[in-house]
C-alpha positions as CSV (number, residue, x, y, z in Angstrom):
1,M,-0.6,2.5,-15.0
2,Q,-1.8,-1.1,-15.0
3,T,0.9,-3.9,-15.2
4,I,0.5,-7.5,-16.2
5,D,2.6,-10.6,-16.2
6,A,3.3,-13.2,-18.9
7,R,0.4,-15.4,-17.9
8,Q,-2.1,-12.5,-18.1
9,L,-0.7,-11.4,-21.5
10,E,-1.0,-15.0,-22.8
11,Q,-4.6,-15.0,-21.6
12,M,-5.4,-11.8,-23.4
13,K,-3.9,-13.3,-26.6
14,A,-5.8,-16.6,-26.1
15,R,-9.1,-14.7,-25.7
16,N,-8.3,-12.8,-29.0
17,E,-8.8,-9.5,-27.1
18,D,-8.4,-6.4,-29.3
19,F,-5.1,-4.8,-28.2
20,L,-2.0,-3.4,-29.8
21,L,1.2,-5.1,-28.5
22,I,4.2,-2.9,-28.8
23,N,7.9,-3.6,-28.2
24,V,9.3,-0.2,-27.3
25,L,13.0,-1.2,-27.6
26,P,15.4,-0.1,-30.4
27,E,14.9,-1.9,-33.8
28,E,18.1,-4.0,-33.3
29,S,16.7,-5.5,-30.1
30,F,13.3,-6.2,-31.8
31,R,15.1,-8.0,-34.7
32,E,16.9,-10.2,-32.2
33,Q,13.7,-11.3,-30.5
34,H,10.2,-10.2,-29.9
35,I,6.8,-11.6,-28.8
36,P,4.8,-12.9,-31.8
37,G,2.2,-10.4,-32.9
38,S,4.0,-7.4,-31.5
39,V,5.1,-4.4,-33.5
40,N,8.2,-2.3,-32.9
41,I,7.9,1.4,-32.0
42,P,10.9,2.5,-30.1
43,V,10.0,4.8,-27.2
44,N,13.0,7.1,-27.9
45,E,11.7,8.0,-31.4
46,D,10.5,11.6,-31.7
47,D,7.1,10.5,-33.2
48,F,6.5,7.6,-30.7
49,E,3.1,8.8,-29.6
50,E,1.9,9.7,-33.1
51,R,3.0,6.3,-34.5
52,V,1.2,4.5,-31.7
53,E,-2.0,6.4,-32.3
54,Q,-1.8,5.8,-36.0
55,L,-1.5,2.0,-35.4
56,A,-4.0,1.9,-32.6
57,G,-6.7,3.8,-34.5
58,D,-7.7,5.8,-31.5
59,K,-6.7,6.5,-27.9
60,E,-9.4,4.3,-26.5
61,R,-7.9,1.1,-27.8
62,T,-6.0,-1.1,-25.3
63,V,-2.2,-0.7,-25.8
64,V,0.3,-3.1,-24.1
65,V,3.9,-2.0,-24.0
66,Y,6.9,-4.1,-23.1
67,C,10.7,-4.0,-23.1
68,A,13.5,-6.3,-22.0
69,S,12.8,-7.0,-18.3
70,T,11.6,-5.6,-15.0
71,E,14.9,-3.7,-14.7
72,C,14.3,-2.0,-18.1
73,T,12.7,1.4,-17.8
74,A,11.6,1.7,-21.5
75,S,8.1,0.3,-21.1
76,P,7.1,2.3,-18.0
77,A,8.4,5.4,-19.8
78,A,6.4,4.5,-22.9
79,A,3.2,3.9,-20.9
80,N,3.6,7.2,-19.1
81,K,4.1,9.0,-22.5
82,L,1.0,7.5,-23.9
83,E,-1.1,8.3,-20.8
84,D,0.2,11.9,-20.9
85,V,-1.2,12.3,-24.4
86,G,-4.6,10.9,-23.6
87,F,-4.5,7.1,-24.1
88,T,-7.0,5.7,-21.7
89,H,-6.1,2.0,-21.5
90,V,-2.3,1.5,-21.4
91,I,-0.8,-1.7,-19.8
92,D,2.8,-2.3,-19.1
93,F,4.0,-6.0,-19.4
94,A,6.6,-5.3,-16.8
95,G,8.6,-8.6,-17.1
96,G,9.1,-8.0,-20.8
97,M,11.1,-10.4,-23.0
98,Q,13.0,-11.9,-20.1
99,E,9.8,-13.1,-18.3
100,W,8.2,-14.1,-21.7
101,E,11.1,-16.4,-22.4
102,Q,11.5,-17.7,-18.8
103,T,7.8,-18.9,-18.9
104,N,8.5,-20.8,-22.2
105,H,6.5,-18.7,-24.5
106,P,7.4,-18.5,-28.2
107,V,9.5,-15.8,-29.6
108,E,10.1,-14.5,-33.1
109,T,13.2,-12.9,-34.8
110,G,13.6,-10.5,-37.6
111,A,11.6,-7.4,-38.6
112,D,7.8,-7.1,-38.2
């Protein structure tokens, strides 16, 4: 799976690239803080892959997943799940919320 850092994610956003940005942490974590423009689909939900496909439109669309930090295993697990069901362009923002905040990017709170 491909990984990116906060600078690369910001560049994708600045270029208005067509991608789905997914916070894969539990809803409570998402409500506390998340990257603007992201949606919450917890990786541990039984219908995770189906919900992603429904929002993405098809398995060819770029999907960027993220969780809390490089130590968090939720986003690599999510990326692997999506690749296993046929998504062709899955990217893990490995640094997650921790890196996003440390590089002074804006965050949002509340539900999506």
